[in-house]
N, C-alpha and C positions, 0 to 999 in steps of 0.2 A: 120946547124942549123942557123937559121935567128938571127943575134943580134942588139941590138937596136943602138949601136954606128955605126956597119957597115952602116945601113941603113940611119941613119940622114947624114953620110958622102957622100952618093951615091944622096940624095935626091934634086932636085931642090932649090936653094937657092933663086931664084927670085920668087917663088911662092906666092902668093897674100893671105891675111888673111883679114876679116873687123876689127878686133882688132889686134895691133902688138904682138908680143908675148913679154913677160917679160923676162929680163934678169937681173940675180942677181948674185953678189960673196957672200954676207954674210946671207941674207935669202929671203923668199918671203912670202907673207899672201895674201890670197885669200878668199874672202867671197862674200854670197849672195848679199850684198849690201854695196854701196863703203864708207858708215859712219862705217860699221861693220870692214871694212878692216883698215881704218883708226885708229881705237882703236889697232889692232893689231901692226901696223906700230910704234904706241906709245908706247908700251912696248918693242918691239925692240930697239927702239931708247934710252929707259932706261936700257938697259942692260940685259933685260929678254930672257928667250929662247922660242923656238917655242909653248911649252905648257902654258907658261905665255900668249903669244899673243893671242894662241886658246882662252883661256878662256875669255881674254878681249873681243874678237870677238863675242864670243858665246853670253857673258852677254849683247852686244849691240844688237845683232840680236833679241836677247828676247824680250828687250825693245820695239824695234821697230816695234813687231810681223810681222817678217819675215817670217810669216807662222809658227810661234811658240811661245810660252808664257814661263815664267819662272815657271810655271805649267806642262809642257811637260817632253818629254823624249829626252835623249841622248844616242847616240851610237859612239864609239870612238876607233881608232886603234893609239897607239902609238907606235914609233920606240925608245927605250931607248938604246943611243949609249953606256950607262956605262954598260950595262949587254950585249949589242949586239942583243937585242933579240925586237920581237913585240908583245906587251901587249894588251888585249880587255879591253875596259870600258863597263859596260852593266849597265847602268843607265835609264833602263826601267820601268817605275812602273809597280804595281802589282793592279789586280782587287781586290776590296774592301768588307769586310765583306758583305755577304748576295747576294753577285753576282754570283748568280746559274743560269744553264740553267733554271729551274722552276721560277724563279723570272720574267726573259722575257717573257718566254711563259706565262706566267698568264696575262701578260699585250697586249698578242697578237702579240706580236714580233715575227718576223723570225731570226732576229740577235739583238745584242744590239745596242741601237741608236747610229747615228753620231754625235749628237751634244747634247749640254746642259748637266746639273749636273749627269745624269745618265749613260754619255759617260766618266766620269771621272776615270782615274786610280790615284794610287798617285802620286804625283810629284817627277820627276826625275831630271831634269835639273839642280835645284840649287845643288842638292847634288854633281852632276857630276863636276860641276866646281869646287867645293871645295877639292873633293877628288882629281881630276886630279893636281889640284893646288899644294895640299899638298904633295902628294905623288911625282911628276914629275916636278914642277915648282919650281921658284925660288924666286918670288916675294911674297907681303903681300896680302891678299884678299882686303886690302883698298886700294892698287894700282891697283889692276887687275879690281876691280869694280868701279873704279873712273871714267872711261868713261860712264858704264852704270848709274851710278847716276847722272850724268851730262844730260844725255837724259832723264831720269826720271824727272829731275826738269825742262826741256823744251828742245825741238829741233824744227826745223822746218819739219814738215813732209812731206813725200813725196808723189807725185800724187798716187803712186800705193795704199800705204796703206790708204791714205785719200778715195780712191774710194772703197776699199774694205768694209771700214766701212759703207759708204754710202749705198751699195749693199746689206749690211745685219742689216741695222738700225732697221729694223720692228722685225728681231729675237732678237737683244740686247735688245731692250726695254722690252722683256720679262723678263729680268735678273736686278735687282735695281742695283748692282754693276756695271755691265756692262755699263748700261743706263748712270749712274754717270760718269764713265771712258771714255767712247766713245763719247757721245752725247753731244758737247758742245754747240750747237746753237738748243735747243730742240724747235720743233713749226716751224723753219725756214724750207726754200726750201731745202737746204743742212744741216742737222742736225749735223753732223760730222765736225771736222775741215776740212778747205780748205788746199789744197796742198801751203806749204809754210808756214802757220800758226802754231806759236809754241804751239804745242801739250805737255801738262803737265799732269803728271800722280803722285800727291803728295802721295798716298797711297803706290805706290812701292816705290816710294823714302824714306819713312819711314821706309818700310820691308828692304830695302838695308842698310840704314843707321844703323840699329837694328845689322844686321850681321858685320858690320865695327866697331861699337861699344862694341860687344862682343868681337871681336878679341882684339881690344885695351886694354880693361878690363883685358884678359888673359894673354897678353903680361906683363901687367903691375903688373900682380900678380904671375911673375917668370915662366909662360909656355912659351915653346920653339914654333918657328913658324906652326909645324905642330901641335901642342897642341891647339895653340891659333885658327887656322884655324877650327878644330874639336869641339870647344866651339860653334862656330858660326854655324857650321852643326847640332848640338845636339839642339840649339836654335830654329833653322828651324824646325827641324823635331819632337823636343819633348818638346818645351818651347811654350812661347807666342804666336810665328807666327803660329805654327801648332794649337795651341788651336783656333785662330782667323780663320784660313783657314778652319778647320773642320767645325767650327761654320756657317761661311759663305756658306759653300758649303751645308752641311745639309739644311739649313735654305729653299734652294732652291730646295732640293730633292734629293741630292747625297747621295749615300750609305757610303762615307768615314768616318772611325773614328778615334780616337787620337791613338788606338793602332795599326791603319793599317800602320799610317806614322811612329811612335815609331820601328815598328819591320821592316819597308822596308830598305835596305842599298844599297848602291852601290857594285856591285862586279867586281873585276878586274879578268880577266879570261885569259886562253891560247886561242889564236884564234887558226883559221885553215888553211890549205893553200895545196894549189897543184903547180905541177911545169907546166910552158910552154913556150917552146923555149928557155930554159936558165934563166928564170925568176921563182921566187918565188912569189907567189901572195898570200896574207892573207887576209882573211875574217873573221867577228866575226861568231859564230858558228848558230847551226839551231833556234835561238830565233828570229832571222833575216833572210832576204832570201839570206843573202849573200854566202853560201853554192851553190846556183844555178849559180852563175857565173862561180864557180869552176867545178861543174859538165860540164857545157856548154864549157869550155876548155879543159876537159879531152875528151870529144867527138871529139872536133874540131883538136885536136894535130895530131891525124894520117892521117889527110887531108892535101891536098895541096891547102890552102885556097887561097893562092896569085895568083895560076895559075886560079882559077875560074874568076878571075877578080873583082873590085870593083864595087859592087852594080850592078853586072850582076843578069840575073833573076837565073841562077844558084847559085850564091852565097847567094842572098837573100832567096832563097827555103832554102837551106841547112842550114842557119844560123836560118830562121824561124822554122823548124823542131827541131834544136837542143835546142833553146829556149823553145819550146811547151814542151818538153819530160824532160827537167830540171824543170820548171815550175810546170809541174805537179806534180813532186816529192816533190817540196817545197808545193804545196797544201794540198798534203796528209801524210808527214812523219815530216814536221817541227813543232816544238814547244818550249816549255818552258823545258830546259835540268833539271831543278831542282824540276819538277814534272813528276811522271810515266805517261805513259810509256816511255822508254829509246828511244830517236831517235837514227835510225840504220844510224848514220852520217859516221862510218868508210864505211861502205858498199857503202853508195851512194857516195862516193869519191874515190873508188876504181876503179883505172885503168881499170880493167877487167869489172868492172859492165858497164863503159862506153862504152867499145867495144860492149857488149851486146846492150846496149841502139841503139847504131849506126846503129847495123844492122836491127832494126825496122823501119829505114827511108826508105820512098818509094821515089826514087828518081825524080820520075816523076808527084807524086800527092802530093797535102797536105794532111795529115791524120786529119778530122776535130775532132777525139775522140782520139789522142794521150794522154794516161793516164800514172799513175805512173807506176812504174817497180817494180822489187822485190829486192832490195839488202839484203835481210836477208841471201841467200845462201852465198853471199860475206863476211859475219861474221860467218859462218858455223852455222847458226840458220835458225830457222821456223819461218816464217812471222806468226805472231799473228793475225792478221787482214785480212787474206785471202780472208773470205767471203765479207768484205767491199770494198777491194781491186777489185775485180771479178764485182762489182754492180757499181763502179765507173765511172761516164760517164759525160761529158759536153753536149752532143748531145741530151740525153735523160731526160733534166731536163726544166721545166719551163722556169728555169734562161735565158737561151739562147735565147728564145722565146720572153720574156719580154726586155731584153736587144736589140734586134734587133729594137722592137717598139720605144725604149725611147734612143735611140745612142746619142742624144745631151746631156741628162742628165748624161750617162753614160761615157763619157768622162771623167767628173771631177772625177768619181769613181775610175779611173784607175790612174789619174794624182793628186789625194789627195796631198795639198799642205806640203812643208816642204822646207828646205833650206840646202846647203853643204857649211864647210869650209876647207880650206887645210892650213897648215903652214910648213916650213922647215926651217933650218939654218945651218949655216957653223959647228957647234960643232956635227953634225949629227941627231939631234931630228927632227923627221917627226911626224906629227898629221894630221888624217882625220877623220873628225867629220862629221856625217850626224843625225841633230837632228831634232825634230819636237814636235807636240802637242801644242794646245793651240792657234790653229789659228783662223781668222775669221770665223764665228762669234764665240769669246770667251767668256765664262762665267767667270766672275771674282768672285773668292772665297772670301766675306766677304770684310773687309777693307784691306785687305793685297796689292790690287793692282795686285795679280797673276791671270793669266788666266789660268783654267783648263785644263788638256788634253780631247782629244775626242777619246782616241785609242781602249777604250772598243771595239768598233764597228769591230776590227781585229780579234776579237774571232769568234767561232760558237757554236752555241748551239746544234747540233746533232752530234755525232761519226760517223755518216755516211759520213759526209763530209770531215772531218779530226779528226780522232781518238787522234791526240796529241795536238789539238789546241780549246778543249771545255773548256768555261769559268769555273772559279772556283776560290774561295776567295782564295787570295795571290799568284796566278799563273799570267806569264806574256802573252800578246799574241804575236804570232808570227808577227813581224812586216815589213813593206819593207825596212826601214831603212837600209843603207848600206855601210860604209865607206870603202876604199881600199887602200893598201899598196902594194907595190912589190918591192923585193930586187935581186939584181944581184950579187952574189958572197958575199953573208952575208951583202951588203950595201944597204941603201934605194936608190932606183932610180926612183920610180913614188909614188906618192902620190895624190890618183884621188876619187872622188864621182860625185852623180850627185841628184838635187832635182826631185822628179817625182813618187813617188809611185809603182805602180807595173811595170814600165818602167826602172827603175833603172839600174836593172842587164843587161836589153837588151841594153841599150844605153851605158853602161860600156864596155861591151863585145864589141861593135863595136868600142868604142874608143880605147881599147887595140889593136885589131886586126889592127886600122887603124897606130898605131905605130908600132908595131911588124912586121906585114907582108906586110904593104903598104910601110912603111919607112916616115909617117908623122910626122911633127913637133908636139908637145905637142899643140901649138895653131891650127893648122890645124886639129888634130885628135878631139879636143873640136867643131870646128864649122862644120866639114864634116858631109854632108847629112846621116840622120841616117834612118830606117824604123822600125815601129811599130807594135808590134803584140798586139790582143786582146783576143789570144787564152790561157786564163789564167782565174782563177777564182780571179776575183777584191778582194782587201783585205779590201774595204770600201763599207759602204752602203747596196746594195743588193747582192753583191758578184757574179754578173752575169759573164759569159764569153760569147764571140762572137767568135765562130770558124770560121776560115778562112778570117776575117776582117784583113786588113793590110792596114797602112797609109804609103804612099810614097813621097818623095819630089817631086815637082812640075816638075822639070826638069829630072826626071826618062823618058828616051826614050819611043817613042811609042813602039818600038819592044819588049822591057823589059815589058811592060805593058802587051802586047798582050800574052806574053809566060806564065806571071804570073795569068792571067785570064784563060789560058788554063789547069792551073794545078789546079785550084778550088780557087782562091783566091778572094774574094771582096774587091776592091781598093778604097780608097779615099786619096785624096792629100793634102798638105800643104805646103806653101812658105818656112817655115824653119821647120826643123825636126831633129834638131843636138840633141834637149835635154840641159837642163841647166846643162852642165857638167863644173866642174872646176878642176885642175889637176896643178902638179908640177912635173918636171923631172931634176933629178940631172945628169949632164954630168959630168961621172966620169974622162973621160979622162982630161977633162979643167977644174974640180972643179968647175964648175957655174951651175947656176940654171937657168932652165926655166920654167915659168909659164904660163899658159894657162885657158881662161874662155870664154864659148860658149856666141853667141849673143843672144842665146834664154832665156832673162831673166835680172837682172839687176846685176849680178854676175861682180864682179872688183877685182883686185889683184893690189899690190904694191910689188915692190922688191928694194933690195939695194945691 
């Protein structure tokens, strides 16, 4: 059995990475933006734990529109050292009242829209911060929101965010509150803030101040810390903040109601897990794409992956086929577990099911129509969707042909924006969060300063595409967002995640294989060249698939390219293919942390 500690000891200590690995004894914080990481470091310096730090980082990233806003959604895994277990945080919003297939079809839509008021779910991230903080943190809401409030008061906007505002300015002009928030130089050549200019969000600042004031009043009235944070939560979802959010959203055409916000709540869940080479790998369940990574690991475990050779033709082909099978299961079977029908997760994660799926792989050719399997027999049940399953296909759809014609646009559909953050501390707390929603172009809800989610687009309208993920009021869409934690002998050793839509599990699989099978350090694994499959139904916009398309790193040698083309792949190339991965590794032997962040993005870490 390959063990991480042994592989690290054998690894070439002189290998080079573009970024140095982080080393810390007390804590590590990594986020999608340097300022986000700084907020986490400030909480650690003030005595907070990894949850406090993660909440502060999340608040800052929302305020910076690091491909999310306060009205987006948050997915998190937390290792609680007090109970010695991993818990899941489900802060994904739900479809509002009136969001039915018939509504969107009446507007001649094939899927719910990808932007604007009709794309909005109920806001989830604000509730996530307050729930995680009250249940697992140690600090007050005022302390944790202080960095975000300072940012809302005004911060020098970075070039990436300024560029996004400028690129989307014509769309932002359609929404009055977005125009007011983002276009500070109307009529000029560059209508949004310039890089380095102080970007101010007074409406958002007022909203955050209301939360802090509510907490202070509750504490003054004799409430304890948890009750005081709950009072702020209630004001956001049931009080005047909710009223203004809904008023402003409906004014612009959203379906959201006050009842939608009041009924919604964060759910604390049991995550799911599989074992791989001595590791317990934890993911959120089937309302995310997380189980797909566990399916992939189950299929790969019986194989000698290391013997194939890193990024050889055989290695790439094998992993590509495994990814396609797991992601086809995702496209068909994953959905909101709080709505019928019940997802067959137990069957999907069965090791026996994995062996059956593995037997379908053609070792010599790509299967462009690799489809979902049937996990129901592994739960001693009959598949209720057998007819739909038999007719399910990627190659017999208009989707594929349109995807090939519009390849340039479709790349964004696979890699729709998000961010990720990780935090661990010496007390044993570990946090992995992959939040999203409310990215540019963000539609601001009234005078709250809060950008609304665009996640409605991840639903389908037709049961034939996915019987588990058809839009309905109060239902959560199946999302790509997927944090990860791995334990070894009951202790957290890896905390990892990636931004990047449908590619997240593909990159995270290769990251994990890089460490476990090829003995890379966490920074090397974050930077290592990955490959990207498009043979999956995108979770955004047109939901197209591109069977056989494969993106490789430019340095892949000619003989590997030639062999892959012979196997039926259509190749394209990029200079950087790691994907924006962030990760923390805990060295159980030394009692120290290693932190890593890919160079494909602005992810940045600090350690002490």
